[in-house]
C-alpha atoms as a printed R data frame, in Angstrom:
    type eleno elety resid chain resno       x      y       z
1   ATOM     1    CA   MET     A     1  -6.312 34.757  -1.822
2   ATOM     2    CA   ASP     A     2  -8.158 31.724  -3.170
3   ATOM     3    CA   VAL     A     3  -5.168 29.603  -4.280
4   ATOM     4    CA   ASN     A     4  -1.513 29.909  -3.278
5   ATOM     5    CA   ILE     A     5   1.676 27.863  -3.586
6   ATOM     6    CA   SER     A     6   5.200 29.005  -2.701
7   ATOM     7    CA   LEU     A     7   8.388 27.064  -3.463
8   ATOM     8    CA   ILE     A     8  12.017 27.400  -2.289
9   ATOM     9    CA   ALA     A     9  15.228 25.394  -2.623
10  ATOM    10    CA   ASP     A    10  15.814 22.981   0.280
11  ATOM    11    CA   ALA     A    11  17.869 19.990   1.385
12  ATOM    12    CA   ILE     A    12  17.048 17.053   3.632
13  ATOM    13    CA   LYS     A    13  19.064 14.651   5.782
14  ATOM    14    CA   PHE     A    14  18.667 10.890   5.820
15  ATOM    15    CA   ASN     A    15  19.655  8.848   8.843
16  ATOM    16    CA   ILE     A    16  21.570  5.631   8.109
17  ATOM    17    CA   SER     A    17  18.701  3.231   8.795
18  ATOM    18    CA   GLU     A    18  16.369  5.267   6.578
19  ATOM    19    CA   ARG     A    19  18.907  5.162   3.709
20  ATOM    20    CA   GLN     A    20  19.187  1.390   4.007
21  ATOM    21    CA   ARG     A    21  15.443  0.772   4.322
22  ATOM    22    CA   GLN     A    22  14.669  2.863   1.246
23  ATOM    23    CA   ASN     A    23  17.705  1.627  -0.674
24  ATOM    24    CA   PHE     A    24  18.814  5.207  -1.241
25  ATOM    25    CA   ASN     A    25  22.491  5.119  -2.163
26  ATOM    26    CA   SER     A    26  23.844  8.640  -2.098
27  ATOM    27    CA   PRO     A    27  27.314  9.460  -0.759
28  ATOM    28    CA   PHE     A    28  26.126 12.822   0.559
29  ATOM    29    CA   LYS     A    29  24.712 13.544   4.030
30  ATOM    30    CA   THR     A    30  22.134 15.916   2.608
31  ATOM    31    CA   VAL     A    31  20.037 15.544  -0.533
32  ATOM    32    CA   PRO     A    32  18.791 18.504  -2.612
33  ATOM    33    CA   ALA     A    33  15.083 19.239  -2.593
34  ATOM    34    CA   MET     A    34  12.448 21.847  -3.361
35  ATOM    35    CA   LYS     A    35  10.206 22.855  -0.473
36  ATOM    36    CA   ILE     A    36   6.553 23.771  -0.598
37  ATOM    37    CA   THR     A    37   6.439 26.555   1.988
38  ATOM    38    CA   LYS     A    38   2.797 27.375   1.421
39  ATOM    39    CA   LEU     A    39  -0.015 25.421  -0.209
40  ATOM    40    CA   ALA     A    40  -3.449 26.883   0.280
41  ATOM    41    CA   VAL     A    41  -6.816 26.452  -1.405
42  ATOM    42    CA   SER     A    42  -9.775 28.387  -0.028
43  ATOM    43    CA   ALA     A    43 -12.838 26.448   1.110
44  ATOM    44    CA   VAL     A    44 -14.849 27.880  -1.799
45  ATOM    45    CA   TYR     A    45 -12.275 26.687  -4.335
46  ATOM    46    CA   GLN     A    46 -11.942 23.297  -2.603
47  ATOM    47    CA   GLU     A    47 -15.660 22.806  -3.096
48  ATOM    48    CA   ARG     A    48 -15.792 24.172  -6.626
49  ATOM    49    CA   TYR     A    49 -12.591 22.606  -8.031
50  ATOM    50    CA   LYS     A    50 -12.022 19.111  -6.629
51  ATOM    51    CA   GLY     A    51  -8.400 17.973  -6.857
52  ATOM    52    CA   LEU     A    52  -6.910 21.468  -7.072
53  ATOM    53    CA   GLY     A    53  -4.430 20.831  -4.222
54  ATOM    54    CA   THR     A    54  -3.296 17.583  -5.859
55  ATOM    55    CA   PHE     A    55  -2.903 19.444  -9.168
56  ATOM    56    CA   MET     A    56  -0.754 22.074  -7.421
57  ATOM    57    CA   ILE     A    57   1.506 19.343  -6.004
58  ATOM    58    CA   ALA     A    58   1.821 17.744  -9.450
59  ATOM    59    CA   THR     A    59   2.786 21.155 -10.831
60  ATOM    60    CA   ALA     A    60   5.439 21.534  -8.101
61  ATOM    61    CA   VAL     A    61   6.858 18.119  -9.088
62  ATOM    62    CA   THR     A    62   7.030 19.234 -12.729
63  ATOM    63    CA   ILE     A    63   8.829 22.428 -11.692
64  ATOM    64    CA   ALA     A    64  11.255 20.415  -9.513
65  ATOM    65    CA   ARG     A    65  12.061 18.037 -12.388
66  ATOM    66    CA   THR     A    66  12.634 20.978 -14.731
67  ATOM    67    CA   CYS     A    67  14.933 22.622 -12.186
68  ATOM    68    CA   ASN     A    68  16.811 19.331 -11.833
69  ATOM    69    CA   GLU     A    69  17.432 19.281 -15.575
70  ATOM    70    CA   THR     A    70  18.277 22.946 -16.125
71  ATOM    71    CA   LEU     A    71  18.980 24.925 -12.940
72  ATOM    72    CA   PHE     A    72  19.924 23.020  -9.781
73  ATOM    73    CA   ALA     A    73  19.824 19.523  -8.314
74  ATOM    74    CA   CYS     A    74  16.498 18.415  -6.866
75  ATOM    75    CA   ARG     A    75  15.433 14.911  -5.850
76  ATOM    76    CA   PHE     A    76  12.592 15.506  -3.391
77  ATOM    77    CA   ILE     A    77   9.681 17.818  -2.693
78  ATOM    78    CA   THR     A    78   9.558 18.656   1.015
79  ATOM    79    CA   LEU     A    79   7.038 20.412   3.218
80  ATOM    80    CA   ASP     A    80   6.018 20.965   6.830
81  ATOM    81    CA   ALA     A    81   2.459 19.719   7.257
82  ATOM    82    CA   ASP     A    82   0.589 22.069   9.625
83  ATOM    83    CA   VAL     A    83  -1.147 19.517  11.842
84  ATOM    84    CA   GLU     A    84  -1.938 22.131  14.493
85  ATOM    85    CA   HIS     A    85  -4.440 23.964  12.269
86  ATOM    86    CA   ASN     A    86  -5.618 21.086  10.068
87  ATOM    87    CA   GLU     A    87  -5.799 17.557  11.443
88  ATOM    88    CA   THR     A    88  -6.645 16.024   8.045
89  ATOM    89    CA   VAL     A    89  -3.657 17.515   6.215
90  ATOM    90    CA   LEU     A    90  -1.531 14.378   6.806
91  ATOM    91    CA   ASP     A    91  -4.107 12.236   4.993
92  ATOM    92    CA   PHE     A    92  -4.035 14.650   2.044
93  ATOM    93    CA   TYR     A    93  -0.238 14.597   1.774
94  ATOM    94    CA   LYS     A    94  -0.002 10.822   2.237
95  ATOM    95    CA   LYS     A    95  -2.594 10.413  -0.536
96  ATOM    96    CA   ASN     A    96  -0.186 12.440  -2.680
97  ATOM    97    CA   SER     A    97   2.768 10.098  -1.905
98  ATOM    98    CA   PHE     A    98   4.447 12.134   0.831
99  ATOM    99    CA   PHE     A    99   5.925 10.394   3.854
100 ATOM   100    CA   ASP     A   100   7.526 11.522   7.119
101 ATOM   101    CA   ASN     A   101  11.145 12.651   7.246
102 ATOM   102    CA   GLU     A   102  12.315 10.309   9.989
103 ATOM   103    CA   GLU     A   103  15.338 12.465  10.775
104 ATOM   104    CA   LEU     A   104  13.004 15.305  11.828
105 ATOM   105    CA   ILE     A   105  10.240 13.454  13.689
106 ATOM   106    CA   ASN     A   106   9.335 15.164  16.940
107 ATOM   107    CA   LYS     A   107   6.090 14.311  18.712
108 ATOM   108    CA   ASN     A   108   5.708 17.833  20.160
109 ATOM   109    CA   ARG     A   109   5.962 19.736  16.882
110 ATOM   110    CA   LYS     A   110   3.109 21.724  15.407
111 ATOM   111    CA   THR     A   111   4.200 20.607  11.942
112 ATOM   112    CA   ILE     A   112   5.337 17.274  10.499
113 ATOM   113    CA   SER     A   113   8.268 17.343   8.072
114 ATOM   114    CA   MET     A   114   7.435 15.293   4.979
115 ATOM   115    CA   ARG     A   115   8.952 14.488   1.598
116 ATOM   116    CA   LYS     A   116   8.049 13.075  -1.814
117 ATOM   117    CA   ASP     A   117  10.532 11.515  -4.235
118 ATOM   118    CA   ILE     A   118   9.962 13.284  -7.555
119 ATOM   119    CA   TYR     A   119  11.038 10.176  -9.493
120 ATOM   120    CA   ASN     A   120   8.888  7.551  -7.728
């Protein structure tokens, strides 16, 4: 498969200090999200179509906003960045406005939980 993206409904937790630092005022312990479970672009397509991964993320944001308006609540896009198999993946996601989920940081994990606010 040359290009692949898979999405599911998700929810994330904010710790108290993270809520305060980001000025996120929600009365709920968890916040609804949509998770990218798979985002893959083959090496051939990466070379041929620059920006395809970024386009796929933008499309996921559009889908999340549409779901928020018509189907179910969604405030964030989440994902687990596979740092074990791709050391540069964090740079790619940070370039696309993702940041670490502090509640789930674990130095020994093979993935890094990240999120993107679909309205910022």
